[in-house]
C-alpha atoms as a printed R data frame, in Angstrom:
   type eleno elety resid chain resno      x      y       z
1  ATOM     1    CA   MET     A     1 12.873 20.770   5.402
2  ATOM     2    CA   ILE     A     2 11.194 17.917   6.764
3  ATOM     3    CA   GLY     A     3 14.229 15.486   7.218
4  ATOM     4    CA   SER     A     4 17.480 14.274   5.866
5  ATOM     5    CA   GLY     A     5 18.977 10.873   4.966
6  ATOM     6    CA   GLY     A     6 21.700  9.194   3.039
7  ATOM     7    CA   LEU     A     7 24.114  6.357   2.840
8  ATOM     8    CA   VAL     A     8 27.709  6.065   4.216
9  ATOM     9    CA   TYR     A     9 30.153  3.422   2.874
10 ATOM    10    CA   HIS     A    10 32.292  1.676   5.411
11 ATOM    11    CA   ALA     A    11 35.218  0.188   3.256
12 ATOM    12    CA   ASP     A    12 36.502 -1.902   6.110
13 ATOM    13    CA   ARG     A    13 33.568 -4.033   5.970
14 ATOM    14    CA   ASP     A    14 32.285 -3.305   2.424
15 ATOM    15    CA   VAL     A    15 28.890 -2.327   3.765
16 ATOM    16    CA   TRP     A    16 26.707  0.788   3.097
17 ATOM    17    CA   GLU     A    17 24.946  2.042   6.107
18 ATOM    18    CA   VAL     A    18 21.594  3.855   5.730
19 ATOM    19    CA   GLY     A    19 20.558  6.711   8.090
20 ATOM    20    CA   TYR     A    20 17.686  9.208   8.255
21 ATOM    21    CA   ASN     A    21 15.760 11.343  10.335
22 ATOM    22    CA   ILE     A    22 12.390 13.102   9.726
23 ATOM    23    CA   ARG     A    23 10.246 15.413  11.684
24 ATOM    24    CA   LYS     A    24  7.640 13.529  13.771
25 ATOM    25    CA   ASP     A    25  4.654 15.378  12.284
26 ATOM    26    CA   GLN     A    26  5.821 13.944   8.873
27 ATOM    27    CA   TRP     A    27  5.818 10.291  10.054
28 ATOM    28    CA   GLY     A    28  3.746  7.707   8.263
29 ATOM    29    CA   HIS     A    29  3.456  9.430   4.889
30 ATOM    30    CA   GLY     A    30  5.995  6.989   2.997
31 ATOM    31    CA   TYR     A    31  8.504  9.742   2.430
32 ATOM    32    CA   VAL     A    32 11.479  7.842   4.060
33 ATOM    33    CA   PRO     A    33 11.347  4.744   1.941
34 ATOM    34    CA   GLU     A    34 10.734  6.712  -1.151
35 ATOM    35    CA   ALA     A    35 13.641  8.969  -0.514
36 ATOM    36    CA   MET     A    36 16.085  6.278   0.667
37 ATOM    37    CA   GLN     A    37 15.247  4.099  -2.284
38 ATOM    38    CA   GLY     A    38 16.072  7.007  -4.673
39 ATOM    39    CA   ILE     A    39 19.228  7.509  -2.951
40 ATOM    40    CA   ILE     A    40 20.074  3.861  -3.069
41 ATOM    41    CA   ASP     A    41 19.195  3.658  -6.825
42 ATOM    42    CA   HIS     A    42 21.416  6.841  -7.531
43 ATOM    43    CA   ILE     A    43 24.366  5.398  -5.718
44 ATOM    44    CA   SER     A    44 24.073  1.866  -7.291
45 ATOM    45    CA   LYS     A    45 24.552  3.541 -10.891
46 ATOM    46    CA   THR     A    46 28.007  4.333 -10.105
47 ATOM    47    CA   ARG     A    47 29.049  1.918  -7.235
48 ATOM    48    CA   LYS     A    48 28.695 -1.645  -6.313
49 ATOM    49    CA   ILE     A    49 26.409 -2.151  -3.375
50 ATOM    50    CA   ARG     A    50 27.111 -5.625  -1.822
51 ATOM    51    CA   ALA     A    51 25.344 -5.039   1.453
52 ATOM    52    CA   ILE     A    52 23.121 -2.244   3.226
53 ATOM    53    CA   GLU     A    53 22.671 -2.131   6.855
54 ATOM    54    CA   GLY     A    54 20.766  0.042   9.299
55 ATOM    55    CA   GLN     A    55 19.815  0.272  12.892
56 ATOM    56    CA   PHE     A    56 16.787  1.390  14.841
57 ATOM    57    CA   ALA     A    57 15.544  1.453  18.360
58 ATOM    58    CA   ALA     A    58 13.686 -1.904  19.247
59 ATOM    59    CA   GLU     A    59 10.595  0.223  20.183
60 ATOM    60    CA   ASN     A    60 10.511  2.255  16.840
61 ATOM    61    CA   HIS     A    61  8.238  0.038  14.852
62 ATOM    62    CA   LYS     A    62  7.954  2.615  12.117
63 ATOM    63    CA   SER     A    63 11.760  2.648  11.397
64 ATOM    64    CA   GLN     A    64 11.693 -1.284  11.524
65 ATOM    65    CA   ARG     A    65  8.908 -1.158   8.770
66 ATOM    66    CA   VAL     A    66 11.107  1.293   6.668
67 ATOM    67    CA   MET     A    67 14.021 -1.209   6.952
68 ATOM    68    CA   GLU     A    68 11.779 -3.964   5.863
69 ATOM    69    CA   LYS     A    69 10.399 -2.159   2.967
70 ATOM    70    CA   LEU     A    70 13.958 -1.025   1.902
71 ATOM    71    CA   GLY     A    71 15.149 -4.797   2.170
72 ATOM    72    CA   HIS     A    72 12.355 -6.091   0.297
73 ATOM    73    CA   ALA     A    73 12.786 -3.480  -2.474
74 ATOM    74    CA   LEU     A    74 16.450 -4.402  -2.537
75 ATOM    75    CA   PHE     A    75 16.672 -8.107  -2.299
76 ATOM    76    CA   THR     A    76 13.528 -9.689  -3.821
């Protein structure tokens, strides 16, 4: 296993939260955006997704880029 990820629904805010982690030696291969987009696509077939949020450490530029890629894929 190289990592894990998924979405959690927060009904009180009507928001899905993205979360993931991946082994450091697997960073930079594009696995996270591809996997997360697949999860989002799967969930959106059966549930309404109004908003997705995620958090990352300010110094973690790779996670920032993942969030940007997912946002672009979802909202453009």
